[in-house]
C-alpha positions as CSV (number, residue, x, y, z in Angstrom):
1,X,0.2,-0.2,0.2
2,X,1.1,3.2,-0.8
3,X,2.2,5.6,2.3
4,X,3.6,9.1,2.0
5,X,5.7,8.6,5.0
6,X,7.3,5.6,3.4
7,X,7.9,7.6,0.0
8,X,9.3,10.2,1.9
9,X,11.5,8.0,3.9
10,X,13.1,6.3,0.7
11,X,13.8,9.6,-0.9
12,X,15.5,10.5,2.1
13,X,17.7,7.2,2.3
14,X,18.2,7.5,-1.5
15,X,19.6,11.2,-1.4
16,X,21.8,10.3,1.6
17,X,23.0,7.5,-0.3
18,X,24.0,9.8,-3.5
19,X,25.4,12.3,-1.2
20,X,27.7,9.9,0.7
21,X,28.7,8.6,-2.5
22,X,29.9,12.0,-4.1
23,X,31.7,12.8,-1.0
24,X,33.5,9.5,-1.0
25,X,34.0,9.3,-4.8
26,X,36.3,11.8,-6.3
27,X,37.0,11.9,-9.8
28,X,40.6,11.6,-11.2
29,X,42.2,14.1,-13.7
30,X,41.0,13.9,-17.0
31,X,42.8,14.9,-20.2
32,X,42.7,14.9,-24.0
33,X,46.4,13.6,-23.6
34,X,48.0,10.7,-22.5
35,X,51.3,11.2,-20.4
36,X,53.3,9.5,-23.5
37,X,52.5,6.9,-26.1
38,X,52.6,3.3,-25.1
39,X,55.9,1.5,-25.4
40,X,56.2,-0.9,-22.2
41,X,55.4,-4.4,-22.6
42,X,52.6,-6.0,-20.8
43,X,52.8,-7.8,-17.4
44,X,51.0,-11.1,-17.6
45,X,50.6,-11.0,-13.7
46,X,47.9,-8.4,-13.8
47,X,45.6,-10.3,-16.4
48,X,42.9,-11.7,-14.6
49,X,40.1,-10.4,-11.9
50,X,40.6,-7.9,-9.2
51,X,38.4,-7.1,-6.3
52,X,38.6,-3.8,-4.4
53,X,39.6,-4.2,-1.1
54,X,35.9,-3.2,0.7
55,X,34.6,-5.4,-1.8
56,X,35.8,-8.8,-0.1
57,X,32.7,-9.3,2.1
58,X,29.4,-8.7,-0.1
59,X,28.0,-11.6,-1.9
60,X,28.3,-10.2,-5.4
61,X,31.5,-7.8,-5.1
62,X,32.1,-5.3,-8.2
63,X,35.2,-6.3,-9.7
64,X,37.7,-5.3,-12.4
65,X,39.4,-7.5,-15.1
66,X,42.5,-6.8,-16.9
67,X,43.2,-8.4,-20.3
68,X,45.4,-8.0,-23.2
69,X,43.8,-5.2,-25.7
70,X,47.2,-5.4,-27.6
71,X,51.1,-5.8,-27.3
72,X,51.1,-2.3,-25.2
73,X,47.6,-1.8,-24.0
74,X,45.2,-3.5,-21.6
75,X,41.6,-3.6,-21.5
76,X,40.2,-2.8,-17.9
77,X,36.7,-3.7,-17.8
78,X,34.9,-2.7,-14.2
79,X,31.8,-5.2,-13.5
80,X,29.0,-4.5,-10.9
81,X,26.4,-6.7,-9.9
82,X,22.9,-5.9,-11.1
83,X,19.8,-7.3,-9.3
84,X,17.2,-8.6,-11.3
85,X,13.7,-9.8,-10.4
86,X,14.4,-13.6,-9.9
87,X,18.2,-13.5,-9.9
88,X,20.8,-10.7,-10.8
89,X,24.0,-10.9,-13.0
90,X,27.2,-9.1,-13.5
91,X,27.1,-6.1,-15.9
92,X,29.8,-4.3,-17.4
93,X,29.7,-0.8,-16.1
94,X,33.0,0.8,-17.5
95,X,35.9,-0.2,-19.9
96,X,39.2,1.4,-20.2
97,X,42.2,1.0,-22.6
98,X,45.2,1.5,-20.3
99,X,49.0,1.6,-20.9
100,X,52.0,2.5,-18.4
101,X,54.0,5.4,-18.1
102,X,57.0,5.1,-15.8
103,X,58.5,8.8,-14.6
104,X,61.6,8.7,-12.5
105,X,60.6,5.3,-10.9
106,X,56.8,6.4,-10.4
107,X,54.4,3.9,-12.4
108,X,51.3,5.9,-13.7
109,X,48.2,4.2,-15.5
110,X,46.7,6.1,-18.4
111,X,43.2,4.8,-18.5
112,X,41.4,6.0,-21.5
113,X,37.4,6.0,-22.2
114,X,36.7,7.7,-25.4
115,X,38.7,10.5,-26.0
116,X,39.2,11.4,-22.2
117,X,42.3,9.8,-20.4
118,X,42.5,9.5,-16.6
119,X,45.3,8.9,-14.5
120,X,46.5,7.1,-11.5
121,X,49.6,6.2,-9.6
122,X,50.1,2.5,-9.1
123,X,51.8,1.1,-6.4
124,X,52.4,-2.9,-6.6
125,X,52.4,-4.2,-3.2
126,X,52.9,-7.8,-4.0
127,X,52.0,-10.1,-7.0
128,X,48.5,-10.3,-5.9
129,X,47.8,-6.7,-4.5
130,X,48.3,-3.3,-5.8
131,X,46.8,-0.1,-4.8
132,X,45.8,3.0,-7.4
133,X,45.7,6.8,-6.3
134,X,44.0,8.7,-8.2
135,X,45.5,12.0,-9.8
136,X,43.5,15.0,-8.1
137,X,41.0,16.5,-10.4
138,X,42.1,20.0,-9.0
139,X,44.7,20.6,-11.5
140,X,43.7,23.8,-13.2
141,X,46.8,24.2,-15.6
142,X,45.8,23.3,-19.3
143,X,48.6,21.4,-21.4
144,X,49.1,21.5,-25.3
145,X,50.8,18.2,-25.6
146,X,51.8,14.7,-23.7
147,X,55.3,16.0,-23.3
148,X,53.9,19.1,-21.4
149,X,51.7,17.2,-19.4
150,X,54.5,14.5,-18.5
151,X,56.8,17.2,-17.2
152,X,53.8,18.6,-14.9
153,X,53.6,15.1,-13.3
154,X,57.3,14.8,-13.1
155,X,57.5,18.0,-11.0
156,X,54.6,17.6,-8.5
157,X,54.3,13.6,-8.4
158,X,56.1,13.7,-5.2
159,X,53.5,15.7,-3.4
160,X,50.7,14.4,-1.4
161,X,47.9,16.7,-2.4
162,X,48.5,15.4,-6.1
163,X,46.5,12.7,-5.3
164,X,43.1,12.2,-4.2
165,X,42.9,11.3,-0.6
166,X,41.2,7.7,-1.3
167,X,43.0,4.9,-2.7
168,X,41.6,1.8,-4.2
169,X,43.4,-1.4,-3.1
170,X,42.9,-4.1,-5.3
171,X,43.4,-7.8,-4.7
172,X,43.7,-10.6,-7.5
173,X,40.9,-13.0,-7.2
174,X,41.5,-16.6,-7.7
175,X,39.3,-18.7,-9.8
């Protein structure tokens, strides 16, 4: 039965959930240029299914798959559980073509979706664990080339405020 109080409670709950999502999810820096062209060979240990640390507990965790797009690019797909009327299934929610750039020993992931590149710092913790720190969206400088962008990253990569505060820890999921 329809109840105005119940509808209002659902609207408030939905609004709070959306606000929490906005507050905990910062967007990474976007550019029309990559840091450089893809030249590093692929690391096959990254191929497979990766789950975010906070997603280990749920029955249907969101996950990422890493596979080979070509000799120097990864295909990264994000999958999220979508509940159905009788049973749910996983749906691909995002897809990126990515490559790595190493700047003075720091590894960055260039992730392209459409014509836009997103950047994260990658820290390999172990063969089955890595952490991604997204480059902050608060960069206001405009760049006219990959070389200019890469030089900017080289100058600022050591600063803590160059990255969003939250990081994503991912663990390789065995089959």
